[in-house]
C-alpha positions as a Markdown table, in Angstrom:
| # | Residue | x | y | z |
|---|---|---|---|---|
| 1 | Unk | -98.5 | 26.9 | 7.1 |
| 2 | Unk | -96.0 | 24.1 | 7.6 |
| 3 | Unk | -92.3 | 24.5 | 7.0 |
| 4 | Unk | -89.0 | 22.9 | 8.0 |
| 5 | Unk | -86.4 | 24.7 | 10.2 |
| 6 | Unk | -82.9 | 23.2 | 10.0 |
| 7 | Unk | -80.4 | 24.3 | 12.7 |
| 8 | Unk | -81.9 | 24.7 | 16.2 |
| 9 | Unk | -79.0 | 26.5 | 18.0 |
| 10 | Unk | -79.6 | 29.5 | 20.2 |
| 11 | Unk | -81.1 | 31.6 | 17.5 |
| 12 | Unk | -82.7 | 28.8 | 15.4 |
| 13 | Unk | -84.2 | 27.2 | 18.5 |
| 14 | Unk | -85.8 | 30.5 | 19.7 |
| 15 | Unk | -87.1 | 31.1 | 16.2 |
| 16 | Unk | -88.7 | 27.7 | 16.2 |
| 17 | Unk | -90.4 | 28.5 | 19.5 |
| 18 | Unk | -91.8 | 31.8 | 18.3 |
| 19 | Unk | -93.0 | 30.2 | 15.0 |
| 20 | Unk | -94.8 | 27.3 | 16.9 |
| 21 | Unk | -96.4 | 29.7 | 19.3 |
| 22 | Unk | -97.5 | 31.8 | 16.3 |
| 23 | Unk | -99.4 | 29.0 | 14.7 |
| 24 | Unk | -96.8 | 27.9 | 12.1 |
| 25 | Unk | -96.2 | 24.1 | 12.0 |
| 26 | Unk | -92.5 | 23.5 | 12.3 |
| 27 | Unk | -90.7 | 20.4 | 11.3 |
| 28 | Unk | -87.3 | 20.6 | 13.0 |
| 29 | Unk | -84.0 | 19.0 | 12.5 |
| 30 | Unk | -80.7 | 19.6 | 14.3 |
| 31 | Unk | -77.5 | 17.6 | 14.2 |
| 32 | Unk | -77.7 | 17.2 | 18.0 |
| 33 | Unk | -81.2 | 15.7 | 18.7 |
| 34 | Unk | -81.6 | 16.9 | 22.3 |
| 35 | Unk | -83.0 | 20.3 | 21.3 |
| 36 | Unk | -85.3 | 18.7 | 18.8 |
| 37 | Unk | -86.8 | 16.5 | 21.5 |
| 38 | Unk | -87.1 | 19.4 | 23.9 |
| 39 | Unk | -88.9 | 21.6 | 21.4 |
| 40 | Unk | -91.1 | 18.7 | 20.4 |
| 41 | Unk | -92.2 | 18.2 | 24.0 |
| 42 | Unk | -92.4 | 21.9 | 25.0 |
| 43 | Unk | -93.7 | 23.6 | 21.8 |
| 44 | Unk | -95.2 | 20.9 | 19.6 |
| 45 | Unk | -92.5 | 20.9 | 17.1 |
| 46 | Unk | -92.6 | 18.0 | 14.6 |
| 47 | Unk | -89.2 | 16.1 | 15.0 |
| 48 | Unk | -87.2 | 14.9 | 12.1 |
| 49 | Unk | -84.1 | 12.7 | 12.2 |
| 50 | Unk | -82.5 | 14.0 | 9.0 |
| 51 | Unk | -82.7 | 16.7 | 6.4 |
| 52 | Unk | -84.5 | 14.3 | 4.0 |
| 53 | Unk | -87.0 | 13.3 | 6.6 |
| 54 | Unk | -87.8 | 16.9 | 7.4 |
| 55 | Unk | -88.5 | 17.5 | 3.7 |
| 56 | Unk | -90.6 | 14.4 | 3.5 |
| 57 | Unk | -92.9 | 15.7 | 6.2 |
| 58 | Unk | -93.8 | 18.8 | 4.2 |
| 59 | Unk | -96.4 | 19.2 | 1.4 |
| 60 | Unk | -95.7 | 21.1 | -1.8 |
| 61 | Unk | -94.8 | 23.8 | -2.2 |
| 62 | Unk | -92.3 | 23.0 | 0.5 |
| 63 | Unk | -90.4 | 25.7 | 2.5 |
| 64 | Unk | -87.1 | 24.8 | 4.1 |
| 65 | Unk | -85.5 | 27.5 | 6.4 |
| 66 | Unk | -81.8 | 27.1 | 7.2 |
| 67 | Unk | -80.4 | 28.6 | 10.4 |
| 68 | Unk | -76.9 | 27.1 | 10.0 |
| 69 | Unk | -73.3 | 28.6 | 10.4 |
| 70 | Unk | -72.2 | 30.4 | 7.2 |
| 71 | Unk | -69.8 | 28.6 | 5.0 |
| 72 | Unk | -69.5 | 24.8 | 4.7 |
| 73 | Unk | -72.6 | 23.8 | 6.8 |
| 74 | Unk | -74.9 | 26.0 | 4.8 |
| 75 | Unk | -73.3 | 25.0 | 1.5 |
| 76 | Unk | -73.6 | 21.3 | 2.2 |
| 77 | Unk | -77.3 | 21.7 | 3.2 |
| 78 | Unk | -78.1 | 23.6 | 0.0 |
| 79 | Unk | -76.3 | 21.0 | -2.1 |
| 80 | Unk | -78.4 | 18.3 | -0.5 |
| 81 | Unk | -81.6 | 20.2 | -0.9 |
| 82 | Unk | -80.7 | 20.7 | -4.6 |
| 83 | Unk | -81.1 | 16.9 | -5.0 |
| 84 | Unk | -84.2 | 16.6 | -2.7 |
| 85 | Unk | -86.4 | 19.5 | -3.5 |
| 86 | Unk | -88.6 | 20.0 | -6.6 |
| 87 | Unk | -89.8 | 22.9 | -8.8 |
| 88 | Unk | -91.9 | 25.4 | -6.8 |
| 89 | Unk | -90.2 | 24.6 | -3.4 |
| 90 | Unk | -88.4 | 27.4 | -1.5 |
| 91 | Unk | -85.1 | 27.5 | 0.4 |
| 92 | Unk | -84.6 | 30.3 | 3.0 |
| 93 | Unk | -81.1 | 31.0 | 4.3 |
| 94 | Unk | -81.6 | 32.9 | 7.5 |
| 95 | Unk | -77.9 | 32.7 | 8.6 |
| 96 | Unk | -75.1 | 35.1 | 8.2 |
| 97 | Unk | -74.0 | 34.1 | 4.7 |
| 98 | Unk | -71.9 | 36.2 | 2.4 |
| 99 | Unk | -74.2 | 37.8 | -0.2 |
| 100 | Unk | -72.0 | 36.6 | -3.0 |
| 101 | Unk | -72.6 | 33.1 | -1.9 |
| 102 | Unk | -76.4 | 33.8 | -1.7 |
| 103 | Unk | -76.4 | 35.0 | -5.3 |
| 104 | Unk | -74.5 | 31.9 | -6.5 |
| 105 | Unk | -76.8 | 29.6 | -4.5 |
| 106 | Unk | -79.9 | 31.3 | -5.8 |
| 107 | Unk | -78.7 | 30.8 | -9.3 |
| 108 | Unk | -77.9 | 27.1 | -8.6 |
| 109 | Unk | -81.4 | 26.4 | -7.2 |
| 110 | Unk | -83.1 | 28.3 | -10.0 |
| 111 | Unk | -81.8 | 25.6 | -12.4 |
| 112 | Unk | -84.3 | 23.2 | -10.7 |
| 113 | Unk | -87.0 | 25.8 | -10.4 |
| 114 | Unk | -86.4 | 26.1 | -6.7 |
| 115 | Unk | -86.9 | 29.5 | -5.1 |
| 116 | Unk | -84.3 | 31.0 | -2.9 |
| 117 | Unk | -84.7 | 33.7 | -0.2 |
| 118 | Unk | -81.9 | 35.2 | 1.7 |
| 119 | Unk | -83.0 | 36.6 | 5.0 |
| 120 | Unk | -80.7 | 38.8 | 7.0 |
| 121 | Unk | -81.9 | 38.1 | 10.6 |
| 122 | Unk | -81.2 | 40.4 | 13.5 |
| 123 | Unk | -82.5 | 40.1 | 17.1 |
| 124 | Unk | -80.2 | 37.6 | 18.7 |
| 125 | Unk | -81.3 | 35.9 | 21.9 |
| 126 | Unk | -83.9 | 38.5 | 22.5 |
| 127 | Unk | -85.8 | 37.7 | 19.4 |
| 128 | Unk | -88.1 | 35.1 | 21.0 |
| 129 | Unk | -89.8 | 37.8 | 23.1 |
| 130 | Unk | -89.2 | 40.9 | 21.1 |
| 131 | Unk | -89.3 | 39.6 | 17.5 |
| 132 | Unk | -86.7 | 39.7 | 14.8 |
| 133 | Unk | -85.7 | 42.3 | 12.2 |
| 134 | Unk | -85.8 | 40.5 | 8.8 |
| 135 | Unk | -84.1 | 41.8 | 5.7 |
| 136 | Unk | -85.3 | 39.6 | 2.9 |
| 137 | Unk | -84.0 | 39.2 | -0.6 |
| 138 | Unk | -85.5 | 37.0 | -3.4 |
| 139 | Unk | -88.0 | 36.8 | -6.1 |
| 140 | Unk | -91.4 | 38.1 | -5.1 |
| 141 | Unk | -93.2 | 34.7 | -5.6 |
| 142 | Unk | -90.7 | 33.0 | -3.3 |
| 143 | Unk | -91.0 | 35.6 | -0.6 |
| 144 | Unk | -94.8 | 35.3 | -0.8 |
| 145 | Unk | -94.5 | 31.6 | 0.1 |
| 146 | Unk | -92.5 | 32.5 | 3.2 |
| 147 | Unk | -94.5 | 35.6 | 4.2 |
| 148 | Unk | -96.7 | 34.0 | 6.9 |
| 149 | Unk | -93.6 | 32.9 | 8.8 |
| 150 | Unk | -92.0 | 36.3 | 8.4 |
| 151 | Unk | -95.0 | 38.0 | 9.9 |
| 152 | Unk | -94.8 | 35.7 | 13.0 |
| 153 | Unk | -91.1 | 36.2 | 13.4 |
| 154 | Unk | -91.3 | 40.0 | 13.1 |
| 155 | Unk | -92.3 | 42.2 | 16.0 |
| 156 | Unk | -95.9 | 43.3 | 16.4 |
| 157 | Unk | -98.2 | 42.0 | 13.7 |
| 158 | Unk | -95.4 | 42.0 | 11.1 |
| 159 | Unk | -97.4 | 43.8 | 8.4 |
| 160 | Unk | -94.7 | 46.0 | 7.0 |
| 161 | Unk | -91.2 | 47.4 | 7.3 |
| 162 | Unk | -92.2 | 49.5 | 10.4 |
| 163 | Unk | -93.0 | 46.2 | 12.1 |
| 164 | Unk | -89.7 | 44.5 | 11.5 |
| 165 | Unk | -89.6 | 42.8 | 8.1 |
| 166 | Unk | -89.2 | 44.0 | 4.5 |
| 167 | Unk | -88.6 | 42.5 | 1.0 |
| 168 | Unk | -85.5 | 44.7 | 0.3 |
| 169 | Unk | -84.5 | 43.4 | -3.2 |
| 170 | Unk | -83.5 | 40.5 | -5.3 |
| 171 | Unk | -81.5 | 37.4 | -4.2 |
| 172 | Unk | -78.5 | 38.6 | -2.3 |
| 173 | Unk | -80.0 | 41.9 | -1.2 |
| 174 | Unk | -81.1 | 40.5 | 2.2 |
| 175 | Unk | -77.7 | 39.3 | 3.2 |
| 176 | Unk | -76.0 | 42.4 | 1.8 |
| 177 | Unk | -78.3 | 44.6 | 3.9 |
| 178 | Unk | -77.6 | 42.5 | 7.0 |
| 179 | Unk | -73.8 | 42.7 | 6.3 |
| 180 | Unk | -73.9 | 46.5 | 6.2 |
| 181 | Unk | -76.1 | 46.5 | 9.3 |
| 182 | Unk | -73.5 | 44.5 | 11.2 |
| 183 | Unk | -70.7 | 46.9 | 10.0 |
| 184 | Unk | -72.7 | 49.8 | 11.4 |
| 185 | Unk | -73.2 | 47.8 | 14.6 |
| 186 | Unk | -69.4 | 47.5 | 15.0 |
| 187 | Unk | -69.0 | 51.2 | 14.6 |
| 188 | Unk | -71.7 | 52.0 | 17.2 |
| 189 | Unk | -70.3 | 49.6 | 19.7 |
| 190 | Unk | -66.7 | 50.9 | 19.3 |
| 191 | Unk | -67.8 | 54.5 | 19.8 |
| 192 | Unk | -69.8 | 53.6 | 22.9 |
| 193 | Unk | -67.0 | 51.6 | 24.3 |
| 194 | Unk | -64.5 | 54.4 | 23.8 |
| 195 | Unk | -66.8 | 57.0 | 25.4 |
| 196 | Unk | -67.3 | 54.9 | 28.5 |
| 197 | Unk | -63.5 | 54.2 | 28.7 |
| 198 | Unk | -62.9 | 58.0 | 28.6 |
| 199 | Unk | -65.4 | 58.5 | 31.5 |
| 200 | Unk | -63.8 | 55.7 | 33.5 |
| 201 | Unk | -60.4 | 57.2 | 32.9 |
| 202 | Unk | -61.4 | 60.6 | 34.4 |
| 203 | Unk | -60.8 | 59.4 | 38.0 |
| 204 | Unk | -61.0 | 62.8 | 39.6 |
| 205 | Unk | -64.8 | 62.9 | 38.9 |
| 206 | Unk | -65.4 | 59.3 | 40.1 |
| 207 | Unk | -68.2 | 59.0 | 37.6 |
| 208 | Unk | -70.9 | 56.4 | 38.2 |
| 209 | Unk | -71.1 | 54.8 | 34.7 |
| 210 | Unk | -74.2 | 52.8 | 35.5 |
| 211 | Unk | -76.0 | 56.0 | 36.5 |
| 212 | Unk | -74.8 | 57.8 | 33.3 |
| 213 | Unk | -75.8 | 55.0 | 31.0 |
| 214 | Unk | -79.2 | 54.9 | 32.6 |
| 215 | Unk | -79.5 | 58.7 | 32.3 |
| 216 | Unk | -78.7 | 58.6 | 28.6 |
| 217 | Unk | -81.4 | 56.0 | 27.9 |
| 218 | Unk | -84.0 | 58.7 | 28.5 |
| 219 | Unk | -84.5 | 61.3 | 25.7 |
| 220 | Unk | -80.7 | 61.4 | 24.9 |
| 221 | Unk | -79.7 | 61.5 | 21.2 |
| 222 | Unk | -77.6 | 58.4 | 21.8 |
| 223 | Unk | -80.4 | 56.3 | 23.3 |
| 224 | Unk | -80.7 | 52.9 | 21.7 |
| 225 | Unk | -81.2 | 49.2 | 22.4 |
| 226 | Unk | -77.4 | 48.9 | 22.4 |
| 227 | Unk | -77.3 | 51.5 | 25.2 |
| 228 | Unk | -80.1 | 49.6 | 27.0 |
| 229 | Unk | -77.9 | 46.5 | 27.0 |
| 230 | Unk | -74.9 | 48.4 | 28.1 |
| 231 | Unk | -76.8 | 50.0 | 31.0 |
| 232 | Unk | -78.0 | 46.5 | 32.1 |
| 233 | Unk | -74.4 | 45.2 | 32.1 |
| 234 | Unk | -73.0 | 48.2 | 34.0 |
| 235 | Unk | -75.6 | 47.8 | 36.7 |
| 236 | Unk | -74.1 | 44.4 | 37.4 |
| 237 | Unk | -70.4 | 45.2 | 37.1 |
| 238 | Unk | -68.7 | 48.5 | 36.2 |
| 239 | Unk | -65.1 | 47.3 | 36.7 |
| 240 | Unk | -65.3 | 44.3 | 34.3 |
| 241 | Unk | -62.3 | 42.8 | 36.0 |
| 242 | Unk | -63.3 | 39.3 | 35.1 |
| 243 | Unk | -63.8 | 40.0 | 31.4 |
| 244 | Unk | -60.9 | 39.5 | 29.0 |
| 245 | Unk | -60.2 | 42.4 | 26.7 |
| 246 | Unk | -60.7 | 40.1 | 23.6 |
| 247 | Unk | -63.5 | 40.8 | 21.1 |
| 248 | Unk | -64.2 | 38.3 | 18.4 |
| 249 | Unk | -65.5 | 39.3 | 15.0 |
| 250 | Unk | -68.0 | 37.7 | 12.7 |
| 251 | Unk | -67.4 | 37.4 | 9.0 |
| 252 | Unk | -69.9 | 40.2 | 8.3 |
| 253 | Unk | -67.8 | 43.0 | 9.7 |
| 254 | Unk | -64.9 | 42.0 | 7.5 |
| 255 | Unk | -67.1 | 41.6 | 4.5 |
| 256 | Unk | -68.5 | 45.2 | 5.0 |
| 257 | Unk | -65.0 | 46.6 | 5.0 |
| 258 | Unk | -64.1 | 44.6 | 1.9 |
| 259 | Unk | -67.2 | 45.9 | 0.1 |
| 260 | Unk | -66.2 | 49.5 | 0.9 |
| 261 | Unk | -62.9 | 48.8 | -0.7 |
| 262 | Unk | -64.4 | 47.1 | -3.8 |
| 263 | Unk | -66.8 | 50.0 | -4.2 |
| 264 | Unk | -64.3 | 52.7 | -3.4 |
| 265 | Unk | -66.7 | 54.1 | -0.9 |
| 266 | Unk | -65.1 | 55.6 | 2.2 |
| 267 | Unk | -66.1 | 53.9 | 5.4 |
| 268 | Unk | -63.4 | 54.9 | 7.9 |
| 269 | Unk | -65.4 | 54.4 | 11.1 |
| 270 | Unk | -66.6 | 50.9 | 10.1 |
| 271 | Unk | -63.1 | 50.0 | 9.0 |
| 272 | Unk | -61.4 | 51.3 | 12.1 |
| 273 | Unk | -63.9 | 49.5 | 14.4 |
| 274 | Unk | -63.0 | 46.3 | 12.6 |
| 275 | Unk | -59.3 | 47.0 | 13.0 |
| 276 | Unk | -59.8 | 47.6 | 16.8 |
| 277 | Unk | -61.3 | 44.1 | 17.1 |
| 278 | Unk | -58.2 | 42.7 | 15.4 |
| 279 | Unk | -56.0 | 44.6 | 17.9 |
| 280 | Unk | -57.9 | 43.0 | 20.8 |
| 281 | Unk | -57.3 | 39.6 | 19.3 |
| 282 | Unk | -53.6 | 40.0 | 18.9 |
| 283 | Unk | -52.0 | 37.9 | 21.6 |
| 284 | Unk | -48.4 | 38.4 | 20.4 |
| 285 | Unk | -48.5 | 42.1 | 19.8 |
| 286 | Unk | -45.5 | 41.9 | 17.5 |
| 287 | Unk | -46.3 | 45.3 | 15.9 |
| 288 | Unk | -46.2 | 47.1 | 19.3 |
| 289 | Unk | -42.9 | 45.3 | 20.1 |
| 290 | Unk | -41.4 | 46.6 | 16.9 |
| 291 | Unk | -42.8 | 50.1 | 17.6 |
| 292 | Unk | -41.0 | 50.1 | 20.9 |
| 293 | Unk | -37.7 | 49.1 | 19.3 |
| 294 | Unk | -38.1 | 51.9 | 16.7 |
| 295 | Unk | -38.7 | 54.4 | 19.4 |
| 296 | Unk | -35.6 | 53.2 | 21.2 |
| 297 | Unk | -33.5 | 53.3 | 18.1 |
| 298 | Unk | -34.2 | 57.0 | 17.1 |
| 299 | Unk | -34.8 | 58.5 | 20.6 |
| 300 | Unk | -33.0 | 56.3 | 23.0 |
| 301 | Unk | -36.2 | 55.6 | 24.9 |
| 302 | Unk | -36.2 | 52.7 | 27.3 |
| 303 | Unk | -37.8 | 49.4 | 26.1 |
| 304 | Unk | -40.0 | 47.8 | 28.6 |
| 305 | Unk | -39.0 | 44.1 | 28.9 |
| 306 | Unk | -41.6 | 41.2 | 29.0 |
| 307 | Unk | -42.8 | 40.6 | 32.5 |
| 308 | Unk | -42.0 | 44.1 | 33.8 |
């Protein structure tokens, strides 16, 4: 199989490496050409200097896999492909797009008879060695065109859900599933962070957090890959004095909370985990300043001045 991979950043670049090593011919294009040249020399990737050139190096039915940031970059690429591709070709969006956008884009491409597959892709920087979990939405025929690549990207031999990939539903279902996945991830991370903060705060016990995280990795109910990564981090540094208490959020965490509101489905843990990230990002802390003033007004409690 030969396919194009557009967007060779940290995740896209590693996916290209895994695909090339798994026998898939990859035509690669990236806005910055350095990584294209590197992958061409190291992995045998076929370089392209533009999106159109990448498509021209494919044979029908052509498969173009996008690994671009959500929003404008993905939107612009799909608009260009709408003009370039032909009936029977397939576009795969493996980035973190909003599932509403995926449904709209799938309908747009269908006007030209172009298939659309939305692939929620999890695995991060470890996917090159461990494989990726792929949550795939789209028409069955379009998914079938992409299946050889899915099997290479997934862990093991990739021959089923138990091995890291699954066709989960129609267009939009892949990115919807990945959205909820990331919302759950936020909740798990928040719970783990709070638990370790409690243990760190119990100074009289002088707990070794690296020891405990390693202990929990073995037969504990909370054992997980996330705990594995936490244990590795704590082995290096338990105090985290050089780490700023600022946690960014991706769009998918917000979209999950919005979806819970739209459905009227209670998701308090996921929602609160999202709110806690907002709290970490608040450099001004205006609400806490106002709370301090309220406390002073009704109780006469002292207000701590800035810089104290």
